[in-house]
N, C-alpha and C positions, 0 to 999 in steps of 0.2 A: 251235575249235569241236570238240566230241566227234563222232566218227563215229556214224552211226546203225545200222550193222551190227552183228550179234550179237557180244558180247563172251563171254568165259569166265564161267561161272556165278559164280565167287568175285567177279569185278569187279561182277557185277549185284547181289550180296546186300546191300550197304549201301544201294543205291537202293530195293531191294524192301522192306527193313525201314523205311526212311524213309517210303516211300508208304503201307505198311500203317499205320504210326503216325499220319500224317496223316489217313487215311481213318477210323481209329478216332476221333481226335479230332473230326473232322467228323460222325461219328455221335453222338458224345456231346453235342456242341453242339446237334444237331438234335432228337434223340429225348428227351433227359433232362428237357426242360421242355415237352413237347408239350401238356400239360394245364394248364399255369400260367395261361394266358389263355383267356378265354371266346371263343366264336364271335363275330365282329362281323357287321355287316349283310350284306356281300357273301358271307362264308361261310355265313350263315344261308340266303341263297338257294340256295347249293350244296347244302346239306343237304336243303332242301325238293325241289330238283329230282331228287336221288339217291333219295328215297323214292318217286318215280313209277315206273311201269312204263317200260321202255326206249323204247318208241315215243312215249309221251307226253312223256318227258323231252326227247328229241331235237326234237319240234315246239315245246316251250316254250323251249329253248335258242335257236331261231331268232328267239324274240320278246324274249327278256329278257337275253340275254347279248351281249358284245362280242367273244367269241372263238369260234373254231371248235369242233367237238365232241369231238375226241380226248381230251382230258382227262376230259370228263364220262362218255364211254363207259368209259374205264379205271377211273375212280372208282366208277362204278356197279357194276362187277364186283368191285371191291376191297371196297366197303362190304358186299357180300353175304357176305364172308369175315371182315372185321375189324370191321363195325358202322360207324355213323356218328356216334359220339361224338367228342370232341375228338382223342383219341389214335387212335382207329380210322381216322378220315378223314384226319386230318392226317399220319398215317404214310406215306401214299403220297407226299406232297410231301417229307417228311423222308427217305425212302429215295432219291427222285430227287436231292435235294440232296447226299446222302452219295455216291452213285455218281458224280455230277459230278466228285468230286476225282480218281479214278483216269481218268476220261475226259479231263480236263484234262491230267493227266500224259502220256497217250497223245498228244494234240495237241502238246504240247510237245516230246516226244521225236521225233515225226515232222518237225518243222520245225527243230529245233536240236540236241537231245540230252538226255541225262538230267539234267544239271545245271540246265538251264532248265526241263525238266519238272518238276522237284521243287520249284523256286522257283514256278512257276505253280500247282502243286497246293497249295502252302502258302497262297497269296493266296486261293484258292478255298475252302479249308477253313475259314477263319477270318473270311471276309468278312462283315461284319455285315448288308448287305442280303440276301445269299444265304442267311445263316442265317434271317433273318426270313421271307422268302418260302418257305423250306423248312418253315415251321411255319405255313403258311396253306393253307386248303383251297380254293386256286384253281390256275390253270393255270400259273403263272409258274415254279415250280420245274421242272416237267416240261418246259417250253418251253426253259428254259436248258440243262437236260440234253441234249435232242434237238438244239439248236443247237451244243453242244459236240461231240456224237457226228458231226454232220455235218462240223463243222470238223476233227475228227481224221481222219475218212475223206478229207476234201479234202486235208489234209496229205500223207496216203499217196498219193493220187492224183497229186499233184505229182511224186512220185518214181517211182511204179509204177502207172500207170493201167490195171490189168488189169480185165477185165469184172467180177470179183467185187468189186473195190475200188469200182468206179464204181456197181455195183449197190447196195452198203452206202451209198455217198454219196447216191445217189438217194432210197433208202428212208428213211434218216434225215432227209434234207431235206423229203420229202413229209411225214413225221410231224410234223416241227417246224412246217410251214406249217399242218397240220391241227390244231395246239394253239394257235398264236399267229399272227395275221397279220403281226406285225412280223419274223417269221422270214424274210420274203421280202428283207428288207435284208441279212440275214446270208448266206443261201444264194444270193441273186442275185449278191452281190459274189463269192462263191466261184466261181459259174458264169462270171462274167467273167474271172476269173484263170485258170480252166481253159481256156477258149476262146481267151484270148490267148496262153497259153503253150504249150498242146500242140496245139491246132488238128487234132484227129482226128475222124473220123466217129463214134467210140465217144463222145467228149466231147459231140459235137453231139446225139447221140441221147439221152444222159442229160439234157442241158439241155432237149431238147424234152419229154421225159417230165416233168420238173419244171415246165415252163411249162403243160403240159397239166393237171397237178395244181392249179396256181395258178388257172388259168381255172375249173376245176370248182368251186373255193370261191368264185368271184366272185358268184354269184347270192345265196349266204348272206350274204357281207359287205355286199352292197347292201341286202339285207333288214334286216339288224341296223342298218346305218347310217340307213335310213329310220325305224326306230323310236326312233332318237335315242340308242341305247345304245352305240355305238361311241366309246371314250374320245376326247375331243376337249377341248382346252384353248383357250380364247378367244385369238385372235391378239392381242388387245389386252393380254393379261397381260404383254407385253414379252418377247420371246424371248431377249434378251441375258440378263436376270435369271434367266429359267427355265433356261437353260443352266447358269448358276452354280449354281442349286439342284439341278439334275439331277446335276452332277458330284459336288456335296457329298453327296447322297443315295447315289449309287453308291459313294462311298468309305467313309462312316461311318454310313449310314442316315437315318432321317427324325427321330428324337427323340434328343436327347442334349444334356446340358448343355455349353455352349460349343461346339457342333457346328461352327459356321462356323470357329472358330479351330483346332479340331482338324483339320477337313478341310483347312484352308489349310496347316497344318503337314505333314500326310501328303503333300499335293500338292507342296509345296516340296521335300521330301525326295526324292520320286520323280522330279520333273522335273529337279532339279539333278543328281541321280545319273545319270539318263538322258543328260543333255546332256554331262556329263563322260565317261562311260564308253561310250556307244553309238559314238562316233566310233573308239573303240580296238578295235572288232571287225572282222571280215573282211568282205569284199564280200558273200559268200554270207549271212552272219548279217544284214547291213543289209538285204538284199533279203528275208529271211524276216521281219524286223521290219516292213517296209514291207507285206508281204502280211497278216500277222496284224493289224497295226494298221489297215489299211483295212477289214478285215472287222469288227474290233470297233468301229470308230467310225461304221460305216454306219447303225445304228439311232439315232445321235445326229444325224449330218449330214442324213440324208435328211428327218427331220421338220423341220429347220430350213429346208430348201429348200422343203418343203411349206407351211411357214407363210407364205411370200411370197404364196401363193394363198389365205390364209385358213384353211388347214387346220393347226390346231396340236395335233398328236399327241405332241408331245414331253414325255415324263415319265420318271421313273426305272424305273417297272415296265416300260415298253416297252423302254427302253435297256437294260436288264438282259440282254436276250438277246445283246448283245456282249460280255458281261463276260469270258467265258472266252477268246476271241481277243484281247481287250485285254490281260488278265493274261498271256497268252503273249508278247505283244508287248513288254510292260514288262519281264518277266522276261528276255526275249531280249536287250533293249538293255542290261540290267544286268549279267546273270549270265555272259555270254560273254566280256565284255571282261577284259583282264588289268590288274592283279592280280585274279585271281577271287575272292579273299577279300574284296575290297572289296564285290563284288556280293552275295555271301552275307551279309555284315553288313548291307547295306541292306535286302535282302529279310528278313532275320531280324528287324531292328528294327521294320520296318513290320508284319510278321506278328504280332510280340508286341503292338504298339499296336491292331491290329484286334482280336486276341483278347481284349484287355482291354475295348475298347468292346463287343464281343459279350456279354461276361460282365456288364457293367454293365446292358446293355439288358434281359438276361434276368432280372437280380436285382431291378431296380427297377421297381415297378408303375407309377410315374409315366410310364414309356416304353411301356407296354403298349397294346394295342388297347382300345377302349371295354369297359367291365366289365358286360356285360348279365348275366351269371351272378350277379355279386354283387347287382346291382340287383334282379334277380328274387328272389333269396333274401331281401333286406329286404322287399319287397313282401308276400311270402308269410308271413313270420315276424315282421313288424314291429308287429303290434297287432290290434285287432279286425277284423271282417270288412271287407275293402275290396271295394267294389263297383265303383269306378270309378278308373281309372289313366290319367292323360294323360302321354305321354312324347314329347318332341321328339326330333328327329334331323335331321342335315344334309339329309335328304330326307323329312323329315316322317313320313308314314304308314309309310315304310321301316322304322321302328323296331319295328313290330309284329312283324316276321318273326323277328329274334333273340329278343325277348322271349317270343314264343309257343313258341319251342323250349323255353325254361326254364320257362314257365307254360303248358303245354298246356291246362289247364283253362279258360282265359281265353276270352272271345269278343271279336273285334275289332268295332268299330262299323262298320257297312257304308257304302256309297257315298251313302246318303241324308244322312249327317251328316259324313263325312270322305272328302275326295277321295282318289282312288288312281289311279295311271297305268293305263289299261285293259290294257295288255300284262302287267301283273303280277298280273292277276286270279287266275291259277292258283296262283301261289306266295304271294300275300298275302291270299287269301280261301278259308277252309275253308267247308264246308257250315254249321258252327255260327255263322260270322260274318255270314250273310245273314239279313235279317228282324229287325234290332235293334229292340227295343221303344222307342216314342216317349218313355217315362218309366222311370225306375229308382228303387228305393228304396236309399238309401245311408246308411251311418253313417260312412263313412271315404272320403276322396278324396285320392289322392296325386298330387302334381305331381312329376315326376322329370326330371332332365337327365343325359345321359350325354355329357360332353365339350362341352355347349352350354348356353346359359342356359335357365332354366325357361321353359315356355310361359305365355302369358297366355289364359285362358279366355275364351270368347265372351261370357259373363256372369259377374259376381261371384258367389261362392257365398253361399247364405243365411246369415244371421247366426247360425244354430244351429251352424254349423261353426267350430271353434275350432282355431287352429294349435297342434299338439302337438309337433312335431318339425321340426327343420331341420338336417339332418345331411349332412356331406360325408364320402365316402369315397374310395377310390382310383379315380378315373375317373368318379364320378357324384355327384349331390346329390339328396336326397330331402326334400321338404316334406309333411308329413302334416297333413290337418285332420280332425277328428273332431266328431260330434255325439252327444249322450246318446240321442237317439232317431233312428230311421231317418227321413230326409227324402226327399220325392219330388223328384226333379230332371228337368227336361226334357233328354233326351239332347242336343238340339241346343245346350243351354248349356254342354256340356263340350266342344264342337268347337272347340278352340284352333286357329289358323291354323298349318299346316304341322306338326301333331302327330299321333302315333298315340294312339288311344284304345282301351283295353282294359277290359272289364267282368269282374270276378272274381266268381265264385258266392260267396254269403254262407257263412260258417263255421257249422257246426252249433252250437247253444246249448249 
């Protein structure tokens, strides 16, 4: 195993260039296509939150979100500089995802050395799920970065637990906790290792500070859980099957042709290589693999244990927080063993495969998020005055939020005709949405589906409406009905079950 002490600058140069190249590649993969996909429902909620003043946003986050507020505070400040469009807002996540690459390198170097560090950085740079969440206006990319930073500081603390190092570990761990509750499994495992290995008063103090921070977040977590917005997967879904799905998604992402076969092939290569090569490493390397692996797998194992009590929180988004420690563990088990060329070839082959998957996902709209932007464009430009639009979503009324980002002139039908979760009133109801008229005059009615089947209206449309279009595009379907004359419709007749209903102003003649 390579020594971790300073080497001459000439020996560091190849590793520095390799890390710089991987970081640039990571930045290209994350920034180049930031505007290729429209905001989807959860991102639209983020946009609405960030358009509030800071105090109102923090109050609303406690009612509508399943994560702590650190990401939202940072994103609130970020959008004041870069704006809240797709590129402006998502660039925060893209930057976090890019910076995760050198942080992963630092973590690998602390536990193993530069060879493992560059292998781990390569896996992080091209990982399909890490790239995906680096292009989403949610907290996951930032949480992964902060967990990686905590892990890197943890690795340094194992060798040199100075007050400064422990302060950095405590600070990054607290920030990670303040970004995503699942960080507790990562930083908690690190704390156990530090306490068991070093057993010093300084370690105890840092751990107590971390525990105090976690307790401070507990009231917020309980409030969010009480509103029903903490991510929970029903225990009846089958935790064994869910585990397989999570592993698949952590390797190759959520949407890909033959994704299970590809994930199985990648898993087979990594596991078989690990089984063959890891025993050829030294005792110190095997211990480092165990440390990194235990930290990385904690966000998977802990939810499996919780599922016994009916709390099913195991999903890929939550488990992603352990990605960097797990990448370091895998790289450590493969890259340290001799012959070292074998490990380099395995990591290189897997990285190339993951890079190809990432490029395919970015290039093919079939694997993108729901295309609300395209749907809004079709609604606005598709024909004569549309006065009523009914759009289903997996959470029904939730669809109005992304649609109204792209159709700000619309009016959502209020609670008298379309149900909405009360806690979302601030983000799903604007002043214009209150006081919907009982009747509307319409010459066009559009039924639209984004990734789901079309809705069924409460009542059939009058005979005057004739279907003039049934078109499928990438990620959505539009069916348009038109009448030669404006027809008076009861608003209640448009209230399809689990659907968002928007009224568009009539176009000028």
